[in-house]
ZADO-1210 file (C-alpha; in nm, 4 decimals, padded with zeros to 6 digits):
<atoms>
<atom x="15.3082" y="11.9262" z="06.3573" code="UNK" pos="1"/>
<atom x="14.9812" y="11.9128" z="06.5524" code="UNK" pos="2"/>
<atom x="14.6722" y="11.9153" z="06.3331" code="UNK" pos="3"/>
<atom x="14.3615" y="12.1322" z="06.3576" code="UNK" pos="4"/>
<atom x="14.0377" y="11.9387" z="06.2982" code="UNK" pos="5"/>
<atom x="13.6672" y="12.0211" z="06.2899" code="UNK" pos="6"/>
<atom x="13.4630" y="11.9428" z="06.6005" code="UNK" pos="7"/>
<atom x="13.1513" y="12.0280" z="06.8013" code="UNK" pos="8"/>
<atom x="13.2188" y="12.1552" z="07.1525" code="UNK" pos="9"/>
<atom x="13.0325" y="12.2771" z="07.4591" code="UNK" pos="10"/>
<atom x="13.1808" y="12.6215" z="07.5356" code="UNK" pos="11"/>
<atom x="13.0554" y="12.6300" z="07.8958" code="UNK" pos="12"/>
<atom x="12.8285" y="12.4450" z="08.1367" code="UNK" pos="13"/>
<atom x="12.4753" y="12.4164" z="08.0047" code="UNK" pos="14"/>
<atom x="12.5564" y="12.6013" z="07.6820" code="UNK" pos="15"/>
<atom x="12.4585" y="12.4650" z="07.3388" code="UNK" pos="16"/>
<atom x="12.7299" y="12.2802" z="07.1493" code="UNK" pos="17"/>
<atom x="12.8778" y="12.4743" z="06.8582" code="UNK" pos="18"/>
<atom x="13.1184" y="12.4074" z="06.5702" code="UNK" pos="19"/>
<atom x="13.4832" y="12.4751" z="06.6411" code="UNK" pos="20"/>
<atom x="13.8318" y="12.3574" z="06.5563" code="UNK" pos="21"/>
<atom x="14.0573" y="12.1724" z="06.7976" code="UNK" pos="22"/>
<atom x="14.4190" y="12.0672" z="06.7904" code="UNK" pos="23"/>
<atom x="14.5168" y="11.7010" z="06.7756" code="UNK" pos="24"/>
<atom x="14.8684" y="11.6027" z="06.8753" code="UNK" pos="25"/>
<atom x="15.1326" y="11.4587" z="06.6441" code="UNK" pos="26"/>
<atom x="15.1170" y="11.0838" z="06.5915" code="UNK" pos="27"/>
<atom x="15.3747" y="10.9411" z="06.8313" code="UNK" pos="28"/>
<atom x="15.5518" y="10.6074" z="06.8046" code="UNK" pos="29"/>
<atom x="15.2676" y="10.4247" z="06.9848" code="UNK" pos="30"/>
<atom x="14.9776" y="10.6323" z="06.8549" code="UNK" pos="31"/>
<atom x="14.7009" y="10.5743" z="06.6046" code="UNK" pos="32"/>
<atom x="14.5387" y="10.8537" z="06.4015" code="UNK" pos="33"/>
<atom x="14.1733" y="10.7697" z="06.3410" code="UNK" pos="34"/>
<atom x="13.9515" y="10.9194" z="06.0728" code="UNK" pos="35"/>
<atom x="13.6249" y="10.9202" z="06.2704" code="UNK" pos="36"/>
<atom x="13.3138" y="10.7997" z="06.0863" code="UNK" pos="37"/>
<atom x="13.0565" y="10.7842" z="06.3655" code="UNK" pos="38"/>
<atom x="13.0313" y="10.9103" z="06.7231" code="UNK" pos="39"/>
<atom x="12.7501" y="10.7960" z="06.9514" code="UNK" pos="40"/>
<atom x="12.5717" y="11.0314" z="07.1887" code="UNK" pos="41"/>
<atom x="12.5753" y="10.8948" z="07.5437" code="UNK" pos="42"/>
<atom x="12.3735" y="11.0282" z="07.8376" code="UNK" pos="43"/>
<atom x="12.7123" y="11.0777" z="08.0065" code="UNK" pos="44"/>
<atom x="12.7934" y="11.3399" z="07.7423" code="UNK" pos="45"/>
<atom x="12.4868" y="11.5366" z="07.8477" code="UNK" pos="46"/>
<atom x="12.5616" y="11.5007" z="08.2193" code="UNK" pos="47"/>
<atom x="12.9137" y="11.6329" z="08.1536" code="UNK" pos="48"/>
<atom x="12.8051" y="11.9252" z="07.9367" code="UNK" pos="49"/>
<atom x="12.5337" y="12.0265" z="08.1841" code="UNK" pos="50"/>
<atom x="12.7723" y="12.0119" z="08.4797" code="UNK" pos="51"/>
<atom x="12.5721" y="11.7403" z="08.6538" code="UNK" pos="52"/>
<atom x="12.8919" y="11.5656" z="08.7563" code="UNK" pos="53"/>
<atom x="13.0798" y="11.8736" z="08.8735" code="UNK" pos="54"/>
<atom x="13.3004" y="12.1378" z="08.7109" code="UNK" pos="55"/>
<atom x="13.4506" y="12.0485" z="08.3716" code="UNK" pos="56"/>
<atom x="13.7497" y="12.1861" z="08.1767" code="UNK" pos="57"/>
<atom x="13.5479" y="12.3749" z="07.9147" code="UNK" pos="58"/>
<atom x="13.5428" y="12.3984" z="07.6219" code="UNK" pos="59"/>
<atom x="13.4697" y="12.0248" z="07.5965" code="UNK" pos="60"/>
<atom x="13.4245" y="11.8081" z="07.2874" code="UNK" pos="61"/>
<atom x="13.2171" y="11.5100" z="07.4099" code="UNK" pos="62"/>
<atom x="13.1975" y="11.1641" z="07.2577" code="UNK" pos="63"/>
<atom x="13.3331" y="10.8297" z="07.3795" code="UNK" pos="64"/>
<atom x="13.1553" y="10.5964" z="07.1372" code="UNK" pos="65"/>
<atom x="13.3871" y="10.6306" z="06.8401" code="UNK" pos="66"/>
<atom x="13.4170" y="10.4233" z="06.5226" code="UNK" pos="67"/>
<atom x="13.6423" y="10.5100" z="06.2315" code="UNK" pos="68"/>
<atom x="13.9286" y="10.3948" z="06.0149" code="UNK" pos="69"/>
<atom x="14.3011" y="10.4097" z="06.0802" code="UNK" pos="70"/>
<atom x="14.4638" y="10.6927" z="05.8836" code="UNK" pos="71"/>
<atom x="14.8162" y="10.6688" z="06.0277" code="UNK" pos="72"/>
<atom x="15.0075" y="10.4590" z="06.2805" code="UNK" pos="73"/>
<atom x="15.3213" y="10.5271" z="06.4790" code="UNK" pos="74"/>
<atom x="15.6462" y="10.3407" z="06.4194" code="UNK" pos="75"/>
<atom x="15.5956" y="10.1012" z="06.7124" code="UNK" pos="76"/>
<atom x="15.2312" y="10.0104" z="06.6409" code="UNK" pos="77"/>
<atom x="15.1798" y="09.6518" z="06.5248" code="UNK" pos="78"/>
<atom x="14.8193" y="09.5714" z="06.6187" code="UNK" pos="79"/>
<atom x="14.6498" y="09.8203" z="06.3841" code="UNK" pos="80"/>
<atom x="14.7142" y="09.9114" z="06.0222" code="UNK" pos="81"/>
<atom x="14.6091" y="10.1938" z="05.7936" code="UNK" pos="82"/>
<atom x="14.2592" y="10.1214" z="05.6626" code="UNK" pos="83"/>
<atom x="14.1496" y="09.9050" z="05.9590" code="UNK" pos="84"/>
<atom x="13.8096" y="09.9811" z="06.1105" code="UNK" pos="85"/>
<atom x="13.8618" y="10.0581" z="06.4782" code="UNK" pos="86"/>
<atom x="13.6854" y="10.1929" z="06.7824" code="UNK" pos="87"/>
<atom x="13.7604" y="10.4006" z="07.0909" code="UNK" pos="88"/>
<atom x="13.5518" y="10.3860" z="07.4073" code="UNK" pos="89"/>
<atom x="13.5436" y="10.5698" z="07.7376" code="UNK" pos="90"/>
<atom x="13.9165" y="10.5754" z="07.8130" code="UNK" pos="91"/>
<atom x="14.2340" y="10.6593" z="07.6246" code="UNK" pos="92"/>
<atom x="14.4951" y="10.5933" z="07.8923" code="UNK" pos="93"/>
<atom x="14.5864" y="10.4467" z="08.2307" code="UNK" pos="94"/>
<atom x="14.9071" y="10.3834" z="08.4233" code="UNK" pos="95"/>
<atom x="14.9353" y="10.0318" z="08.2811" code="UNK" pos="96"/>
<atom x="15.1307" y="09.9154" z="08.5854" code="UNK" pos="97"/>
<atom x="14.9012" y="09.8998" z="08.8903" code="UNK" pos="98"/>
<atom x="14.7328" y="09.5783" z="09.0034" code="UNK" pos="99"/>
<atom x="14.4046" y="09.6716" z="08.8371" code="UNK" pos="100"/>
<atom x="14.5662" y="09.7534" z="08.5026" code="UNK" pos="101"/>
<atom x="14.7654" y="09.4290" z="08.5245" code="UNK" pos="102"/>
<atom x="14.4382" y="09.2405" z="08.5778" code="UNK" pos="103"/>
<atom x="14.2802" y="09.3972" z="08.2694" code="UNK" pos="104"/>
<atom x="14.0678" y="09.6399" z="08.4680" code="UNK" pos="105"/>
<atom x="14.2183" y="09.9602" z="08.3295" code="UNK" pos="106"/>
<atom x="13.8916" y="10.1408" z="08.4001" code="UNK" pos="107"/>
<atom x="13.9710" y="10.1033" z="08.7707" code="UNK" pos="108"/>
<atom x="14.3335" y="10.2192" z="08.7395" code="UNK" pos="109"/>
<atom x="14.4697" y="10.3141" z="09.0821" code="UNK" pos="110"/>
<atom x="14.6210" y="10.6291" z="08.9329" code="UNK" pos="111"/>
<atom x="14.2939" y="10.7074" z="08.7550" code="UNK" pos="112"/>
<atom x="14.2157" y="10.6136" z="08.3966" code="UNK" pos="113"/>
<atom x="14.2280" y="10.8903" z="08.1349" code="UNK" pos="114"/>
<atom x="13.8760" y="10.9551" z="08.0040" code="UNK" pos="115"/>
<atom x="13.8301" y="11.0100" z="07.6315" code="UNK" pos="116"/>
<atom x="13.7120" y="11.3651" z="07.6927" code="UNK" pos="117"/>
<atom x="13.7321" y="11.6191" z="07.9767" code="UNK" pos="118"/>
<atom x="14.0335" y="11.4366" z="08.1217" code="UNK" pos="119"/>
<atom x="14.4012" y="11.5175" z="08.1507" code="UNK" pos="120"/>
<atom x="14.6078" y="11.3475" z="07.8814" code="UNK" pos="121"/>
<atom x="14.9656" y="11.2259" z="07.9202" code="UNK" pos="122"/>
<atom x="15.0976" y="11.5569" z="07.7842" code="UNK" pos="123"/>
<atom x="14.8935" y="11.7637" z="08.0298" code="UNK" pos="124"/>
<atom x="14.6366" y="11.8769" z="07.7749" code="UNK" pos="125"/>
<atom x="14.2621" y="11.8193" z="07.8097" code="UNK" pos="126"/>
<atom x="14.1329" y="11.5181" z="07.6195" code="UNK" pos="127"/>
<atom x="13.8713" y="11.5967" z="07.3562" code="UNK" pos="128"/>
<atom x="13.6260" y="11.3363" z="07.2347" code="UNK" pos="129"/>
<atom x="13.4665" y="11.1934" z="06.9263" code="UNK" pos="130"/>
<atom x="13.2382" y="11.4728" z="06.8067" code="UNK" pos="131"/>
<atom x="13.5209" y="11.5536" z="06.5663" code="UNK" pos="132"/>
<atom x="13.6676" y="11.4422" z="06.2367" code="UNK" pos="133"/>
<atom x="13.9893" y="11.2880" z="06.3736" code="UNK" pos="134"/>
<atom x="14.1437" y="11.1701" z="06.6980" code="UNK" pos="135"/>
<atom x="14.4909" y="11.0505" z="06.8025" code="UNK" pos="136"/>
<atom x="14.4880" y="10.7682" z="07.0584" code="UNK" pos="137"/>
<atom x="14.7458" y="10.5428" z="07.2237" code="UNK" pos="138"/>
<atom x="14.7291" y="10.2140" z="07.0311" code="UNK" pos="139"/>
<atom x="14.6717" y="10.0129" z="07.3505" code="UNK" pos="140"/>
<atom x="14.3275" y="10.1783" z="07.3860" code="UNK" pos="141"/>
<atom x="14.2157" y="10.1270" z="07.0262" code="UNK" pos="142"/>
<atom x="13.9753" y="09.8378" z="06.9603" code="UNK" pos="143"/>
<atom x="13.9306" y="09.6351" z="06.6432" code="UNK" pos="144"/>
<atom x="13.5756" y="09.6576" z="06.5066" code="UNK" pos="145"/>
<atom x="13.4787" y="09.3304" z="06.3337" code="UNK" pos="146"/>
<atom x="13.3706" y="09.3598" z="05.9713" code="UNK" pos="147"/>
<atom x="13.0383" y="09.1912" z="06.0545" code="UNK" pos="148"/>
<atom x="12.9304" y="09.4949" z="06.2584" code="UNK" pos="149"/>
<atom x="12.7618" y="09.7916" z="06.0925" code="UNK" pos="150"/>
<atom x="12.9888" y="10.0847" z="06.1861" code="UNK" pos="151"/>
<atom x="12.7067" y="10.3188" z="06.2947" code="UNK" pos="152"/>
<atom x="12.5410" y="10.0462" z="06.5025" code="UNK" pos="153"/>
<atom x="12.8806" y="09.9525" z="06.6485" code="UNK" pos="154"/>
<atom x="12.9608" y="10.2990" z="06.7863" code="UNK" pos="155"/>
<atom x="12.7349" y="10.2744" z="07.0954" code="UNK" pos="156"/>
<atom x="12.8829" y="09.9343" z="07.1759" code="UNK" pos="157"/>
<atom x="13.1970" y="10.1188" z="07.2907" code="UNK" pos="158"/>
<atom x="13.0054" y="10.2483" z="07.5942" code="UNK" pos="159"/>
<atom x="12.6498" y="10.1124" z="07.6138" code="UNK" pos="160"/>
<atom x="12.7625" y="09.7703" z="07.4919" code="UNK" pos="161"/>
<atom x="13.0518" y="09.7204" z="07.7314" code="UNK" pos="162"/>
<atom x="12.8675" y="09.8861" z="08.0224" code="UNK" pos="163"/>
<atom x="12.6035" y="09.6126" z="08.0059" code="UNK" pos="164"/>
<atom x="12.8211" y="09.3256" z="07.8838" code="UNK" pos="165"/>
<atom x="13.0630" y="09.3598" z="08.1778" code="UNK" pos="166"/>
<atom x="12.8144" y="09.2878" z="08.4614" code="UNK" pos="167"/>
<atom x="12.6317" y="09.0207" z="08.2600" code="UNK" pos="168"/>
<atom x="12.9660" y="08.8475" z="08.2088" code="UNK" pos="169"/>
<atom x="13.0856" y="08.8928" z="08.5678" code="UNK" pos="170"/>
<atom x="12.7625" y="08.7665" z="08.7261" code="UNK" pos="171"/>
<atom x="12.7469" y="08.4826" z="08.4727" code="UNK" pos="172"/>
<atom x="12.4241" y="08.5485" z="08.2911" code="UNK" pos="173"/>
<atom x="12.3529" y="08.2379" z="08.0873" code="UNK" pos="174"/>
<atom x="12.1317" y="07.9297" z="08.0572" code="UNK" pos="175"/>
<atom x="11.9284" y="07.8719" z="08.3718" code="UNK" pos="176"/>
<atom x="11.9725" y="08.2295" z="08.4966" code="UNK" pos="177"/>
<atom x="11.6822" y="08.4702" z="08.5311" code="UNK" pos="178"/>
<atom x="11.7935" y="08.8237" z="08.4464" code="UNK" pos="179"/>
<atom x="11.5898" y="09.1438" z="08.4750" code="UNK" pos="180"/>
<atom x="11.6827" y="09.4648" z="08.2956" code="UNK" pos="181"/>
<atom x="11.5509" y="09.7879" z="08.4468" code="UNK" pos="182"/>
<atom x="11.4790" y="10.0405" z="08.1719" code="UNK" pos="183"/>
<atom x="11.4713" y="09.9948" z="07.7957" code="UNK" pos="184"/>
<atom x="11.6817" y="10.2865" z="07.6766" code="UNK" pos="185"/>
<atom x="12.0284" y="10.3162" z="07.5260" code="UNK" pos="186"/>
<atom x="12.1793" y="10.0841" z="07.7877" code="UNK" pos="187"/>
<atom x="11.8776" y="09.8639" z="07.8462" code="UNK" pos="188"/>
<atom x="11.8209" y="09.7716" z="07.4841" code="UNK" pos="189"/>
<atom x="12.1824" y="09.6496" z="07.4699" code="UNK" pos="190"/>
<atom x="12.1500" y="09.4542" z="07.7970" code="UNK" pos="191"/>
<atom x="11.8425" y="09.2697" z="07.6665" code="UNK" pos="192"/>
<atom x="12.0152" y="09.1642" z="07.3450" code="UNK" pos="193"/>
<atom x="12.3356" y="09.0551" z="07.5172" code="UNK" pos="194"/>
<atom x="12.1672" y="08.8655" z="07.8032" code="UNK" pos="195"/>
<atom x="11.9430" y="08.6884" z="07.5523" code="UNK" pos="196"/>
<atom x="12.2445" y="08.5918" z="07.3391" code="UNK" pos="197"/>
<atom x="12.4168" y="08.4561" z="07.6518" code="UNK" pos="198"/>
<atom x="12.1202" y="08.2231" z="07.7022" code="UNK" pos="199"/>
<atom x="11.9556" y="08.3835" z="08.0036" code="UNK" pos="200"/>
<atom x="11.5819" y="08.4194" z="08.0585" code="UNK" pos="201"/>
<atom x="11.5324" y="08.7961" z="08.0220" code="UNK" pos="202"/>
<atom x="11.2638" y="09.0196" z="08.1703" code="UNK" pos="203"/>
<atom x="11.2332" y="09.3942" z="08.1084" code="UNK" pos="204"/>
<atom x="11.1124" y="09.6133" z="08.3952" code="UNK" pos="205"/>
<atom x="11.0003" y="09.9484" z="08.2531" code="UNK" pos="206"/>
<atom x="10.7774" y="10.2263" z="08.3827" code="UNK" pos="207"/>
<atom x="10.5141" y="10.1500" z="08.1197" code="UNK" pos="208"/>
<atom x="10.4387" y="09.8952" z="07.8501" code="UNK" pos="209"/>
<atom x="10.4864" y="10.1404" z="07.5610" code="UNK" pos="210"/>
<atom x="10.8106" y="09.9726" z="07.4481" code="UNK" pos="211"/>
<atom x="10.6931" y="09.6169" z="07.5154" code="UNK" pos="212"/>
<atom x="10.6904" y="09.5227" z="07.1467" code="UNK" pos="213"/>
<atom x="11.0491" y="09.6416" z="07.1093" code="UNK" pos="214"/>
<atom x="11.1617" y="09.4577" z="07.4208" code="UNK" pos="215"/>
<atom x="11.0197" y="09.1270" z="07.3071" code="UNK" pos="216"/>
<atom x="11.1632" y="09.1768" z="06.9569" code="UNK" pos="217"/>
<atom x="11.5086" y="09.2397" z="07.1051" code="UNK" pos="218"/>
<atom x="11.4996" y="08.9124" z="07.2986" code="UNK" pos="219"/>
<atom x="11.3079" y="08.9650" z="07.6221" code="UNK" pos="220"/>
<atom x="11.0922" y="08.6747" z="07.7411" code="UNK" pos="221"/>
<atom x="10.8728" y="08.8937" z="07.9642" code="UNK" pos="222"/>
<atom x="10.7977" y="09.2634" z="08.0039" code="UNK" pos="223"/>
<atom x="10.6390" y="09.4275" z="08.3075" code="UNK" pos="224"/>
<atom x="10.5379" y="09.7823" z="08.3988" code="UNK" pos="225"/>
<atom x="10.6906" y="09.9000" z="08.7266" code="UNK" pos="226"/>
<atom x="10.4168" y="10.1634" z="08.7571" code="UNK" pos="227"/>
<atom x="10.1852" y="09.8718" z="08.8393" code="UNK" pos="228"/>
<atom x="10.2349" y="09.7881" z="09.2099" code="UNK" pos="229"/>
<atom x="10.1218" y="09.4306" z="09.1446" code="UNK" pos="230"/>
<atom x="10.4420" y="09.3806" z="08.9425" code="UNK" pos="231"/>
<atom x="10.6571" y="09.3766" z="09.2566" code="UNK" pos="232"/>
<atom x="10.4317" y="09.1272" z="09.4307" code="UNK" pos="233"/>
<atom x="10.4069" y="08.9045" z="09.1235" code="UNK" pos="234"/>
<atom x="10.7842" y="08.8946" z="09.0649" code="UNK" pos="235"/>
<atom x="10.9040" y="08.8786" z="09.4283" code="UNK" pos="236"/>
<atom x="11.2144" y="08.6610" z="09.4667" code="UNK" pos="237"/>
<atom x="11.2239" y="08.5638" z="09.0998" code="UNK" pos="238"/>
<atom x="11.5570" y="08.6893" z="08.9666" code="UNK" pos="239"/>
<atom x="11.9218" y="08.5889" z="08.9972" code="UNK" pos="240"/>
<atom x="12.0493" y="08.9168" z="08.8538" code="UNK" pos="241"/>
<atom x="11.8986" y="09.2611" z="08.7982" code="UNK" pos="242"/>
<atom x="12.0837" y="09.5148" z="08.5836" code="UNK" pos="243"/>
<atom x="11.9603" y="09.8669" z="08.6558" code="UNK" pos="244"/>
<atom x="12.0319" y="10.0860" z="08.3533" code="UNK" pos="245"/>
<atom x="11.8414" y="10.4003" z="08.4493" code="UNK" pos="246"/>
<atom x="12.0186" y="10.7186" z="08.5585" code="UNK" pos="247"/>
<atom x="11.7401" y="10.8305" z="08.7897" code="UNK" pos="248"/>
<atom x="11.6315" y="10.7566" z="09.1440" code="UNK" pos="249"/>
<atom x="11.4551" y="10.4236" z="09.1978" code="UNK" pos="250"/>
<atom x="11.3195" y="10.2440" z="09.5044" code="UNK" pos="251"/>
<atom x="11.6123" y="10.0092" z="09.5610" code="UNK" pos="252"/>
<atom x="11.4336" y="09.8165" z="09.8344" code="UNK" pos="253"/>
<atom x="11.1446" y="09.7349" z="09.6019" code="UNK" pos="254"/>
<atom x="11.3808" y="09.6073" z="09.3324" code="UNK" pos="255"/>
<atom x="11.5971" y="09.4130" z="09.5787" code="UNK" pos="256"/>
<atom x="11.2794" y="09.2331" z="09.6804" code="UNK" pos="257"/>
<atom x="11.2683" y="09.0816" z="09.3316" code="UNK" pos="258"/>
<atom x="11.5921" y="08.8887" z="09.3925" code="UNK" pos="259"/>
<atom x="11.6118" y="08.5293" z="09.5063" code="UNK" pos="260"/>
<atom x="11.8778" y="08.3900" z="09.7419" code="UNK" pos="261"/>
<atom x="12.2256" y="08.5189" z="09.6527" code="UNK" pos="262"/>
<atom x="12.0752" y="08.7456" z="09.3887" code="UNK" pos="263"/>
<atom x="12.2521" y="09.0655" z="09.2864" code="UNK" pos="264"/>
<atom x="12.1249" y="09.4071" z="09.1777" code="UNK" pos="265"/>
<atom x="12.3924" y="09.5820" z="08.9709" code="UNK" pos="266"/>
<atom x="12.3714" y="09.9537" z="08.9000" code="UNK" pos="267"/>
<atom x="12.5184" y="10.0673" z="08.5692" code="UNK" pos="268"/>
<atom x="12.3087" y="10.3822" z="08.5408" code="UNK" pos="269"/>
<atom x="12.4680" y="10.6827" z="08.7104" code="UNK" pos="270"/>
<atom x="12.2098" y="10.9063" z="08.8825" code="UNK" pos="271"/>
<atom x="12.3348" y="11.2433" z="09.0048" code="UNK" pos="272"/>
<atom x="12.1708" y="11.1981" z="09.3466" code="UNK" pos="273"/>
<atom x="12.2457" y="10.9318" z="09.6131" code="UNK" pos="274"/>
<atom x="12.0294" y="10.6207" z="09.6349" code="UNK" pos="275"/>
<atom x="11.9115" y="10.4907" z="09.9729" code="UNK" pos="276"/>
<atom x="11.8810" y="10.1280" z="10.0770" code="UNK" pos="277"/>
<atom x="11.7442" y="09.9501" z="10.3841" code="UNK" pos="278"/>
<atom x="12.0058" y="09.6999" z="10.4995" code="UNK" pos="279"/>
<atom x="11.7319" y="09.4479" z="10.5765" code="UNK" pos="280"/>
<atom x="11.6668" y="09.4313" z="10.2015" code="UNK" pos="281"/>
<atom x="12.0190" y="09.2913" z="10.1692" code="UNK" pos="282"/>
<atom x="12.0100" y="09.0658" z="10.4738" code="UNK" pos="283"/>
<atom x="11.6984" y="08.8945" z="10.3437" code="UNK" pos="284"/>
<atom x="11.7927" y="08.6270" z="10.0868" code="UNK" pos="285"/>
<atom x="12.1634" y="08.7184" z="10.1232" code="UNK" pos="286"/>
<atom x="12.1241" y="08.9725" z="09.8456" code="UNK" pos="287"/>
<atom x="12.3946" y="09.1994" z="09.7060" code="UNK" pos="288"/>
<atom x="12.3861" y="09.5531" z="09.5672" code="UNK" pos="289"/>
<atom x="12.6749" y="09.6273" z="09.3333" code="UNK" pos="290"/>
<atom x="12.7985" y="09.8711" z="09.0732" code="UNK" pos="291"/>
<atom x="12.9868" y="09.8258" z="08.7491" code="UNK" pos="292"/>
<atom x="13.1647" y="10.0773" z="08.5270" code="UNK" pos="293"/>
<atom x="13.2414" y="09.9932" z="08.1619" code="UNK" pos="294"/>
<atom x="13.5123" y="09.7269" z="08.1221" code="UNK" pos="295"/>
<atom x="13.8803" y="09.6822" z="08.0483" code="UNK" pos="296"/>
<atom x="14.0257" y="09.6885" z="07.6981" code="UNK" pos="297"/>
<atom x="14.0449" y="09.3092" z="07.6614" code="UNK" pos="298"/>
<atom x="13.6853" y="09.2663" z="07.7802" code="UNK" pos="299"/>
<atom x="13.5686" y="09.5420" z="07.5450" code="UNK" pos="300"/>
<atom x="13.7298" y="09.3593" z="07.2533" code="UNK" pos="301"/>
<atom x="13.5643" y="09.0366" z="07.3705" code="UNK" pos="302"/>
<atom x="13.2301" y="09.2197" z="07.3747" code="UNK" pos="303"/>
<atom x="13.2759" y="09.3498" z="07.0187" code="UNK" pos="304"/>
<atom x="13.3623" y="09.0019" z="06.8962" code="UNK" pos="305"/>
<atom x="13.0627" y="08.8536" z="07.0846" code="UNK" pos="306"/>
<atom x="12.8265" y="09.1087" z="06.9312" code="UNK" pos="307"/>
<atom x="12.9637" y="09.0385" z="06.5830" code="UNK" pos="308"/>
<atom x="12.9201" y="08.6640" z="06.6353" code="UNK" pos="309"/>
<atom x="12.5602" y="08.7036" z="06.7529" code="UNK" pos="310"/>
<atom x="12.4518" y="08.9804" z="06.5148" code="UNK" pos="311"/>
<atom x="12.4052" y="09.2349" z="06.7938" code="UNK" pos="312"/>
<atom x="12.4197" y="09.6086" z="06.7343" code="UNK" pos="313"/>
<atom x="12.2682" y="09.9206" z="06.8807" code="UNK" pos="314"/>
<atom x="11.9472" y="10.0486" z="06.7255" code="UNK" pos="315"/>
<atom x="12.0489" y="10.3942" z="06.6100" code="UNK" pos="316"/>
<atom x="11.9247" y="10.7158" z="06.4546" code="UNK" pos="317"/>
<atom x="12.2073" y="10.8695" z="06.2518" code="UNK" pos="318"/>
<atom x="12.2131" y="11.2491" z="06.2591" code="UNK" pos="319"/>
<atom x="12.4167" y="11.5346" z="06.1176" code="UNK" pos="320"/>
<atom x="12.6452" y="11.7243" z="06.3537" code="UNK" pos="321"/>
<atom x="12.4271" y="12.0346" z="06.3473" code="UNK" pos="322"/>
<atom x="12.1414" y="11.8311" z="06.4989" code="UNK" pos="323"/>
<atom x="12.3359" y="11.7513" z="06.8167" code="UNK" pos="324"/>
<atom x="12.1617" y="12.0056" z="07.0417" code="UNK" pos="325"/>
<atom x="11.8199" y="11.8860" z="06.9271" code="UNK" pos="326"/>
<atom x="11.9364" y="11.5287" z="06.9908" code="UNK" pos="327"/>
<atom x="12.0362" y="11.6202" z="07.3479" code="UNK" pos="328"/>
<atom x="11.6855" y="11.7568" z="07.4097" code="UNK" pos="329"/>
<atom x="11.5320" y="11.4424" z="07.2675" code="UNK" pos="330"/>
<atom x="11.7513" y="11.2159" z="07.4840" code="UNK" pos="331"/>
<atom x="11.6383" y="11.4060" z="07.7938" code="UNK" pos="332"/>
<atom x="11.2786" y="11.3592" z="07.6776" code="UNK" pos="333"/>
<atom x="11.3393" y="10.9844" z="07.6187" code="UNK" pos="334"/>
<atom x="11.2554" y="11.0449" z="07.2528" code="UNK" pos="335"/>
<atom x="11.5065" y="10.8154" z="07.0852" code="UNK" pos="336"/>
<atom x="11.5042" y="10.4462" z="07.0003" code="UNK" pos="337"/>
<atom x="11.7646" y="10.3872" z="07.1093" code="UNK" pos="338"/>
<atom x="12.0833" y="10.5798" z="07.0446" code="UNK" pos="339"/>
<atom x="12.1766" y="10.8866" z="06.8421" code="UNK" pos="340"/>
<atom x="12.4935" y="10.8564" z="06.6344" code="UNK" pos="341"/>
<atom x="12.6618" y="11.1532" z="06.4665" code="UNK" pos="342"/>
<atom x="12.7806" y="11.1105" z="06.1085" code="UNK" pos="343"/>
<atom x="13.1076" y="11.2994" z="06.1480" code="UNK" pos="344"/>
<atom x="13.1388" y="11.3533" z="05.7709" code="UNK" pos="345"/>
<atom x="12.8878" y="11.6354" z="05.8348" code="UNK" pos="346"/>
<atom x="13.1431" y="11.8243" z="06.0453" code="UNK" pos="347"/>
<atom x="13.3094" y="11.9661" z="05.7349" code="UNK" pos="348"/>
</atoms>
């Protein structure tokens, strides 16, 4: 029989989240029932709830940074066992058969990956996310969380961690590479730690110097304020890779000017408005402008293992479920260092 569980949901666009109960499906042969311990709050949750990315199938339970323990497994599940600490990220399904899925890029599934919330699940129901006490997920989309990771600090790795790890891995951040990270927020503070652990020379580009101490502590070698016009002259042509983590409009041409020959600017932030670029900014120095969206399941597991090996976790503020609306306001005001995580035991 399907199970009713406690959750926090947005009843309609722009409305405060409120306690509710939702139905979770029976555990099928290939499913895993997870007793959720922590659920990170991602800026994407806020965009979704506020309708910034278009109409949503309300009511919606957000949350795609999930860590918990396995409570039950289906008959055909071999990878996970009851009691294992596991995680669930931004997707809970894909076709599994297209060329992208076959290549381990399930997030780019030709048929469309199934998002962890506000998506259409295999049974036609709307997926509901991690701001809840339990979730049932296809075992192929459940990650193993290494014991070395603190579970609360591990939750944001399932989105912020993989979102930044994927481009750093693809564009081969490492020894001898100069990497800039635009913004030191939930995504940026992960990018700095990961790029540093990969061996790159890391520079933070932030609007002001107010987080400079944090940036250097997290592994940055340099820290510059982009509100200072001299910054763009001083750093012209310096970087091999720039990872832009901010979800707001920036002057792409100015940032492209910081790249050397064959340098790449990768956007992982998702602003709601289009960004403009002068093609001559790309022609000069044979520069590239790219985008990257999370990562496949295998790469996400690689990221978790890498973070465990290097002692990397998100810096989090753990909150009770009834503080979620206040947390949303604080995220919008950039008043968090660096990620809110809900203790789901407070859901009742």
